[in-house]
N, CA, C and O atoms as a GROMACS GRO file, in nm:
protein
  316
    1UNK      N    1   8.340  10.638  11.398
    1UNK     CA    2   8.446  10.541  11.378
    1UNK      C    3   8.448  10.497  11.232
    1UNK      O    4   8.343  10.465  11.176
    2UNK      N    5   8.562  10.494  11.172
    2UNK     CA    6   8.579  10.451  11.033
    2UNK      C    7   8.638  10.313  11.027
    2UNK      O    8   8.599  10.222  11.101
    3UNK      N    9   8.732  10.297  10.939
    3UNK     CA   10   8.798  10.169  10.918
    3UNK      C   11   8.902  10.143  11.027
    3UNK      O   12   9.004  10.211  11.031
    4UNK      N   13   8.878  10.048  11.112
    4UNK     CA   14   8.975  10.010  11.214
    4UNK      C   15   9.010  10.123  11.310
    4UNK      O   16   9.125  10.133  11.354
    5UNK      N   17   8.915  10.207  11.343
    5UNK     CA   18   8.940  10.316  11.435
    5UNK      C   19   8.988  10.444  11.368
    5UNK      O   20   9.012  10.543  11.436
    6UNK      N   21   9.003  10.443  11.235
    6UNK     CA   22   9.045  10.563  11.164
    6UNK      C   23   8.920  10.637  11.120
    6UNK      O   24   8.834  10.580  11.054
    7UNK      N   25   8.912  10.762  11.156
    7UNK     CA   26   8.796  10.843  11.122
    7UNK      C   27   8.810  10.907  10.985
    7UNK      O   28   8.913  10.895  10.920
    8UNK      N   29   8.705  10.976  10.943
    8UNK     CA   30   8.703  11.040  10.811
    8UNK      C   31   8.807  11.151  10.803
    8UNK      O   32   8.866  11.172  10.697
    9UNK      N   33   8.832  11.223  10.914
    9UNK     CA   34   8.929  11.331  10.910
    9UNK      C   35   9.071  11.278  10.893
    9UNK      O   36   9.152  11.337  10.823
   10UNK      N   37   9.100  11.166  10.956
   10UNK     CA   38   9.232  11.107  10.941
   10UNK      C   39   9.254  11.060  10.797
   10UNK      O   40   9.363  11.076  10.742
   11UNK      N   41   9.151  11.002  10.737
   11UNK     CA   42   9.162  10.958  10.598
   11UNK      C   43   9.183  11.076  10.504
   11UNK      O   44   9.263  11.067  10.410
   12UNK      N   45   9.114  11.186  10.528
   12UNK     CA   46   9.133  11.306  10.445
   12UNK      C   47   9.274  11.363  10.458
   12UNK      O   48   9.332  11.408  10.360
   13UNK      N   49   9.328  11.362  10.579
   13UNK     CA   50   9.465  11.411  10.600
   13UNK      C   51   9.565  11.322  10.527
   13UNK      O   52   9.658  11.373  10.465
   14UNK      N   53   9.547  11.190  10.534
   14UNK     CA   54   9.636  11.097  10.464
   14UNK      C   55   9.627  11.120  10.313
   14UNK      O   56   9.729  11.120  10.244
   15UNK      N   57   9.505  11.138  10.262
   15UNK     CA   58   9.487  11.164  10.119
   15UNK      C   59   9.556  11.292  10.077
   15UNK      O   60   9.620  11.296   9.972
   16UNK      N   61   9.545  11.396  10.156
   16UNK     CA   62   9.609  11.524  10.128
   16UNK      C   63   9.761  11.508  10.125
   16UNK      O   64   9.826  11.564  10.037
   17UNK      N   65   9.818  11.433  10.218
   17UNK     CA   66   9.963  11.412  10.221
   17UNK      C   67  10.008  11.333  10.098
   17UNK      O   68  10.112  11.366  10.039
   18UNK      N   69   9.933  11.232  10.058
   18UNK     CA   70   9.969  11.152   9.939
   18UNK      C   71   9.966  11.240   9.815
   18UNK      O   72  10.056  11.232   9.732
   19UNK      N   73   9.863  11.323   9.801
   19UNK     CA   74   9.854  11.412   9.684
   19UNK      C   75   9.969  11.511   9.685
   19UNK      O   76  10.024  11.542   9.579
   20UNK      N   77  10.006  11.561   9.799
   20UNK     CA   78  10.117  11.657   9.806
   20UNK      C   79  10.250  11.590   9.773
   20UNK      O   80  10.336  11.653   9.710
   21UNK      N   81  10.269  11.465   9.813
   21UNK     CA   82  10.395  11.395   9.786
   21UNK      C   83  10.410  11.357   9.640
   21UNK      O   84  10.515  11.381   9.580
   22UNK      N   85  10.306  11.299   9.582
   22UNK     CA   86  10.317  11.243   9.447
   22UNK      C   87  10.262  11.336   9.339
   22UNK      O   88  10.306  11.328   9.224
   23UNK      N   89  10.172  11.421   9.372
   23UNK     CA   90  10.111  11.508   9.272
   23UNK      C   91   9.998  11.437   9.200
   23UNK      O   92   9.993  11.314   9.195
   24UNK      N   93   9.908  11.514   9.144
   24UNK     CA   94   9.791  11.455   9.080
   24UNK      C   95   9.826  11.386   8.950
   24UNK      O   96   9.761  11.288   8.913
   25UNK      N   97   9.928  11.436   8.879
   25UNK     CA   98   9.964  11.375   8.750
   25UNK      C   99  10.017  11.232   8.769
   25UNK      O  100   9.979  11.141   8.696
   26UNK      N  101  10.104  11.214   8.867
   26UNK     CA  102  10.158  11.080   8.892
   26UNK      C  103  10.048  10.985   8.940
   26UNK      O  104  10.045  10.868   8.901
   27UNK      N  105   9.958  11.034   9.024
   27UNK     CA  106   9.848  10.950   9.072
   27UNK      C  107   9.755  10.911   8.958
   27UNK      O  108   9.705  10.798   8.954
   28UNK      N  109   9.731  11.005   8.864
   28UNK     CA  110   9.647  10.975   8.749
   28UNK      C  111   9.712  10.868   8.661
   28UNK      O  112   9.646  10.774   8.617
   29UNK      N  113   9.843  10.882   8.636
   29UNK     CA  114   9.916  10.783   8.556
   29UNK      C  115   9.917  10.647   8.625
   29UNK      O  116   9.901  10.543   8.560
   30UNK      N  117   9.935  10.649   8.754
   30UNK     CA  118   9.936  10.524   8.830
   30UNK      C  119   9.800  10.454   8.821
   30UNK      O  120   9.792  10.332   8.804
   31UNK      N  121   9.694  10.532   8.832
   31UNK     CA  122   9.559  10.476   8.822
   31UNK      C  123   9.530  10.419   8.684
   31UNK      O  124   9.470  10.312   8.674
   32UNK      N  125   9.573  10.488   8.579
   32UNK     CA  126   9.548  10.437   8.444
   32UNK      C  127   9.633  10.313   8.416
   32UNK      O  128   9.586  10.220   8.350
   33UNK      N  129   9.757  10.310   8.467
   33UNK     CA  130   9.840  10.191   8.450
   33UNK      C  131   9.780  10.071   8.522
   33UNK      O  132   9.780   9.959   8.470
   34UNK      N  133   9.730  10.093   8.642
   34UNK     CA  134   9.668   9.986   8.718
   34UNK      C  135   9.542   9.936   8.648
   34UNK      O  136   9.518   9.815   8.641
   35UNK      N  137   9.463  10.028   8.596
   35UNK     CA  138   9.342   9.989   8.523
   35UNK      C  139   9.374   9.909   8.397
   35UNK      O  140   9.306   9.812   8.367
   36UNK      N  141   9.478   9.950   8.324
   36UNK     CA  142   9.519   9.877   8.204
   36UNK      C  143   9.568   9.737   8.238
   36UNK      O  144   9.541   9.642   8.165
   37UNK      N  145   9.640   9.725   8.348
   37UNK     CA  146   9.689   9.593   8.389
   37UNK      C  147   9.574   9.501   8.426
   37UNK      O  148   9.574   9.384   8.390
   38UNK      N  149   9.475   9.553   8.497
   38UNK     CA  150   9.358   9.472   8.534
   38UNK      C  151   9.279   9.430   8.410
   38UNK      O  152   9.231   9.317   8.402
   39UNK      N  153   9.265   9.521   8.314
   39UNK     CA  154   9.192   9.489   8.191
   39UNK      C  155   9.265   9.379   8.113
   39UNK      O  156   9.201   9.287   8.063
   40UNK      N  157   9.396   9.389   8.104
   40UNK     CA  158   9.475   9.286   8.037
   40UNK      C  159   9.465   9.152   8.107
   40UNK      O  160   9.458   9.048   8.042
   41UNK      N  161   9.464   9.153   8.240
   41UNK     CA  162   9.452   9.030   8.317
   41UNK      C  163   9.317   8.964   8.292
   41UNK      O  164   9.310   8.842   8.272
   42UNK      N  165   9.210   9.042   8.293
   42UNK     CA  166   9.076   8.988   8.268
   42UNK      C  167   9.066   8.929   8.128
   42UNK      O  168   9.006   8.824   8.109
   43UNK      N  169   9.124   8.997   8.029
   43UNK     CA  170   9.122   8.947   7.892
   43UNK      C  171   9.198   8.814   7.882
   43UNK      O  172   9.152   8.722   7.814
   44UNK      N  173   9.312   8.804   7.948
   44UNK     CA  174   9.390   8.681   7.945
   44UNK      C  175   9.314   8.566   8.010
   44UNK      O  176   9.319   8.453   7.961
   45UNK      N  177   9.244   8.594   8.119
   45UNK     CA  178   9.166   8.490   8.186
   45UNK      C  179   9.053   8.441   8.095
   45UNK      O  180   9.030   8.320   8.086
   46UNK      N  181   8.982   8.533   8.030
   46UNK     CA  182   8.873   8.494   7.940
   46UNK      C  183   8.924   8.412   7.822
   46UNK      O  184   8.862   8.314   7.783
   47UNK      N  185   9.039   8.452   7.766
   47UNK     CA  186   9.097   8.378   7.654
   47UNK      C  187   9.137   8.237   7.698
   47UNK      O  188   9.116   8.141   7.624
   48UNK      N  189   9.194   8.225   7.816
   48UNK     CA  190   9.236   8.095   7.867
   48UNK      C  191   9.116   8.004   7.891
   48UNK      O  192   9.120   7.886   7.858
   49UNK      N  193   9.008   8.059   7.947
   49UNK     CA  194   8.887   7.979   7.971
   49UNK      C  195   8.825   7.934   7.840
   49UNK      O  196   8.778   7.821   7.830
   50UNK      N  197   8.824   8.021   7.740
   50UNK     CA  198   8.768   7.985   7.609
   50UNK      C  199   8.851   7.875   7.544
   50UNK      O  200   8.795   7.784   7.483
   51UNK      N  201   8.982   7.882   7.558
   51UNK     CA  202   9.071   7.780   7.500
   51UNK      C  203   9.049   7.645   7.569
   51UNK      O  204   9.046   7.542   7.502
   52UNK      N  205   9.035   7.646   7.701
   52UNK     CA  206   9.013   7.522   7.775
   52UNK      C  207   8.879   7.459   7.738
   52UNK      O  208   8.869   7.337   7.727
   53UNK      N  209   8.776   7.540   7.720
   53UNK     CA  210   8.645   7.485   7.685
   53UNK      C  211   8.646   7.425   7.545
   53UNK      O  212   8.581   7.324   7.520
   54UNK      N  213   8.722   7.487   7.452
   54UNK     CA  214   8.734   7.431   7.318
   54UNK      C  215   8.806   7.297   7.322
   54UNK      O  216   8.766   7.203   7.253
   55UNK      N  217   8.912   7.287   7.401
   55UNK     CA  218   8.986   7.162   7.412
   55UNK      C  219   8.901   7.052   7.473
   55UNK      O  220   8.908   6.937   7.430
   56UNK      N  221   8.820   7.084   7.574
   56UNK     CA  222   8.738   6.983   7.638
   56UNK      C  223   8.626   6.937   7.544
   56UNK      O  224   8.588   6.820   7.547
   57UNK      N  225   8.573   7.026   7.460
   57UNK     CA  226   8.470   6.987   7.363
   57UNK      C  227   8.530   6.895   7.258
   57UNK      O  228   8.465   6.799   7.216
   58UNK      N  229   8.654   6.922   7.213
   58UNK     CA  230   8.719   6.837   7.115
   58UNK      C  231   8.749   6.700   7.174
   58UNK      O  232   8.731   6.598   7.107
   59UNK      N  233   8.793   6.695   7.298
   59UNK     CA  234   8.827   6.569   7.362
   59UNK      C  235   8.702   6.486   7.391
   59UNK      O  236   8.709   6.363   7.391
   60UNK      N  237   8.589   6.549   7.415
   60UNK     CA  238   8.466   6.476   7.445
   60UNK      C  239   8.416   6.401   7.323
   60UNK      O  240   8.350   6.297   7.338
   61UNK      N  241   8.444   6.448   7.204
   61UNK     CA  242   8.395   6.385   7.083
   61UNK      C  243   8.485   6.274   7.031
   61UNK      O  244   8.445   6.202   6.939
   62UNK      N  245   8.604   6.255   7.086
   62UNK     CA  246   8.697   6.155   7.037
   62UNK      C  247   8.670   6.019   7.101
   62UNK      O  248   8.636   6.010   7.219
   63UNK      N  249   8.685   5.914   7.020
   63UNK     CA  250   8.677   5.778   7.072
   63UNK      C  251   8.806   5.706   7.035
   63UNK      O  252   8.869   5.736   6.934
   64UNK      N  253   8.842   5.613   7.117
   64UNK     CA  254   8.966   5.538   7.094
   64UNK      C  255   8.929   5.393   7.071
   64UNK      O  256   8.864   5.331   7.156
   65UNK      N  257   8.970   5.337   6.957
   65UNK     CA  258   8.949   5.196   6.927
   65UNK      C  259   9.075   5.120   6.966
   65UNK      O  260   9.185   5.153   6.922
   66UNK      N  261   9.058   5.016   7.047
   66UNK     CA  262   9.170   4.937   7.092
   66UNK      C  263   9.126   4.793   7.110
   66UNK      O  264   9.009   4.766   7.138
   67UNK      N  265   9.218   4.704   7.093
   67UNK     CA  266   9.189   4.562   7.115
   67UNK      C  267   9.277   4.513   7.229
   67UNK      O  268   9.391   4.557   7.245
   68UNK      N  269   9.223   4.422   7.306
   68UNK     CA  270   9.296   4.368   7.420
   68UNK      C  271   9.375   4.245   7.376
   68UNK      O  272   9.328   4.168   7.292
   69UNK      N  273   9.492   4.228   7.431
   69UNK     CA  274   9.574   4.112   7.401
   69UNK      C  275   9.604   4.040   7.531
   69UNK      O  276   9.628   4.102   7.634
   70UNK      N  277   9.601   3.908   7.524
   70UNK     CA  278   9.630   3.828   7.642
   70UNK      C  279   9.781   3.823   7.661
   70UNK      O  280   9.856   3.794   7.569
   71UNK      N  281   9.822   3.852   7.784
   71UNK     CA  282   9.963   3.847   7.816
   71UNK      C  283   9.984   3.725   7.905
   71UNK      O  284   9.922   3.710   8.010
   72UNK      N  285  10.074   3.638   7.860
   72UNK     CA  286  10.101   3.517   7.936
   72UNK      C  287  10.205   3.548   8.044
   72UNK      O  288  10.306   3.614   8.017
   73UNK      N  289  10.179   3.501   8.162
   73UNK     CA  290  10.273   3.522   8.271
   73UNK      C  291  10.366   3.402   8.283
   73UNK      O  292  10.346   3.301   8.216
   74UNK      N  293  10.466   3.413   8.368
   74UNK     CA  294  10.564   3.304   8.385
   74UNK      C  295  10.498   3.180   8.444
   74UNK      O  296  10.540   3.068   8.412
   75UNK      N  297  10.396   3.195   8.529
   75UNK     CA  298  10.330   3.077   8.588
   75UNK      C  299  10.256   3.000   8.481
   75UNK      O  300  10.259   2.877   8.481
   76UNK      N  301  10.190   3.068   8.388
   76UNK     CA  302  10.118   2.999   8.282
   76UNK      C  303  10.216   2.928   8.189
   76UNK      O  304  10.183   2.821   8.136
   77UNK      N  305  10.335   2.985   8.168
   77UNK     CA  306  10.434   2.923   8.080
   77UNK      C  307  10.491   2.796   8.144
   77UNK      O  308  10.526   2.702   8.073
   78UNK      N  309  10.499   2.793   8.277
   78UNK     CA  310  10.556   2.679   8.347
   78UNK      C  311  10.463   2.559   8.342
   78UNK      O  312  10.510   2.446   8.352
   79UNK      N  313  10.335   2.580   8.327
   79UNK     CA  314  10.239   2.469   8.326
   79UNK      C  315  10.257   2.384   8.209
   79UNK      O  316  10.184   2.286   8.192
   0.00000   0.00000   0.00000
């Protein structure tokens, strides 16, 4: 028994039919295109993570100086 009840012979027959339909050249091009897309995706993810870590390091070092001001409400003005 193979994957979900499909045996090794059934998988080989399916592979043979796919190769006959598309040809080895198209399958090779498809594989290289898929590999290039995955490589580009991984590079974009790494670049994005590096950018986020740089931004968080910059934000961690910043301090904000502020002074508080008393705001009078209408009840305090009525007194």
